[in-house]
C-alpha positions as CSV (number, residue, x, y, z in Angstrom):
1,X,72.9,62.0,-182.0
2,X,70.6,62.8,-179.1
3,X,70.1,60.2,-176.4
4,X,66.9,59.7,-174.5
5,X,66.8,59.1,-170.8
6,X,64.0,56.8,-169.8
7,X,63.1,55.4,-166.4
8,X,62.9,51.6,-165.6
9,X,59.4,50.3,-164.5
10,X,58.8,47.3,-162.5
11,X,56.5,44.5,-163.6
12,X,53.9,46.0,-161.2
13,X,54.3,49.4,-163.0
14,X,56.2,51.1,-160.3
15,X,58.9,53.6,-161.2
16,X,61.8,53.5,-158.7
17,X,63.4,56.6,-160.0
18,X,60.3,58.8,-160.0
19,X,59.6,57.5,-156.3
20,X,63.2,58.5,-155.4
21,X,62.7,61.9,-156.9
22,X,59.5,62.5,-155.2
23,X,61.2,62.3,-151.9
24,X,63.6,65.1,-152.6
25,X,63.4,68.8,-152.3
26,X,62.3,70.7,-155.5
27,X,65.8,72.4,-155.8
28,X,67.5,69.1,-155.8
29,X,65.0,67.7,-158.4
30,X,65.7,70.7,-160.5
31,X,69.4,70.1,-160.6
32,X,69.0,66.4,-161.2
33,X,66.8,67.3,-164.3
34,X,69.5,69.7,-165.5
35,X,72.1,67.0,-165.2
36,X,69.9,64.5,-166.9
37,X,69.4,67.0,-169.8
38,X,73.2,67.1,-170.1
39,X,73.4,63.4,-170.4
40,X,70.7,63.5,-173.2
41,X,72.3,66.4,-175.2
42,X,76.1,66.2,-174.8
43,X,78.0,64.0,-177.1
44,X,80.7,63.4,-174.6
45,X,79.2,63.4,-171.0
46,X,81.9,64.8,-168.5
47,X,82.6,62.1,-165.9
48,X,81.7,64.7,-163.3
49,X,78.1,63.9,-164.1
50,X,78.1,60.4,-165.6
51,X,80.5,57.6,-165.1
52,X,80.9,54.0,-165.7
53,X,81.2,52.0,-162.4
54,X,84.1,49.7,-162.4
55,X,83.5,46.0,-161.7
56,X,79.8,46.1,-162.9
57,X,77.8,44.8,-165.8
58,X,78.1,48.2,-167.7
59,X,76.2,50.2,-165.0
60,X,76.7,53.9,-165.0
61,X,76.3,56.4,-162.3
62,X,74.6,59.7,-162.8
63,X,76.2,62.0,-160.3
64,X,74.6,65.0,-158.6
65,X,76.3,66.9,-155.7
66,X,74.3,69.7,-154.1
67,X,74.6,71.6,-150.7
68,X,77.0,69.1,-149.4
69,X,74.8,66.1,-150.3
70,X,75.5,63.6,-152.9
71,X,72.8,62.0,-155.0
72,X,73.3,59.1,-157.5
73,X,71.0,57.5,-160.1
74,X,72.2,54.3,-161.6
75,X,71.3,53.0,-165.1
76,X,72.7,51.6,-168.4
77,X,72.9,52.2,-172.1
78,X,70.5,50.3,-174.2
79,X,71.5,50.6,-177.8
80,X,73.0,53.8,-179.0
81,X,69.9,56.0,-178.3
82,X,68.6,55.2,-174.8
83,X,69.8,55.4,-171.2
84,X,67.7,53.5,-168.8
85,X,67.8,54.6,-165.2
86,X,67.0,52.0,-162.6
87,X,67.4,53.4,-159.1
88,X,68.4,56.4,-157.1
89,X,69.9,56.9,-153.6
90,X,71.6,59.4,-151.4
91,X,75.2,58.4,-151.2
92,X,76.7,58.6,-147.7
93,X,80.1,56.9,-148.3
94,X,82.8,57.2,-150.9
95,X,81.9,53.8,-152.4
96,X,78.7,53.0,-154.2
97,X,76.8,50.5,-152.1
98,X,76.9,47.1,-153.5
99,X,73.1,46.6,-152.8
100,X,72.4,49.4,-155.2
101,X,74.7,48.1,-157.8
102,X,73.0,44.7,-157.6
103,X,69.6,46.2,-157.9
104,X,70.7,48.1,-161.1
105,X,72.2,44.9,-162.6
106,X,69.2,42.9,-161.8
107,X,66.8,45.5,-163.4
108,X,69.1,45.7,-166.5
109,X,68.8,41.9,-166.9
110,X,65.1,42.0,-166.5
111,X,64.7,45.0,-168.9
112,X,66.9,43.1,-171.5
113,X,64.9,39.9,-171.0
114,X,61.6,41.7,-171.6
115,X,63.0,42.9,-174.9
116,X,63.7,46.4,-173.9
117,X,60.3,47.5,-172.8
118,X,60.1,50.5,-170.5
């Protein structure tokens, strides 16, 4: 079974993950794209690249490390086929910022309330 990675869109039509990617160097975006293809294609995704965050409403963290920098994109599973990515950031501490988790959880609620429309 192949999964599909989709990006969350706000009610105004903005795509926060695309906006985050647009700020990054091309080499980093290329690696992120490669990691997202693993998330789509592998039946079991290594936790090095994709991991559930404890104490959250089933929020997962897509993990990319490159050149000493740590990039994260948060999201959630929607059904068995879709992973909806909600927000991205550069991680500067060992813990995922609570504000980023709250953004992902709020966007997940909004997405589900809208009936799963991207």
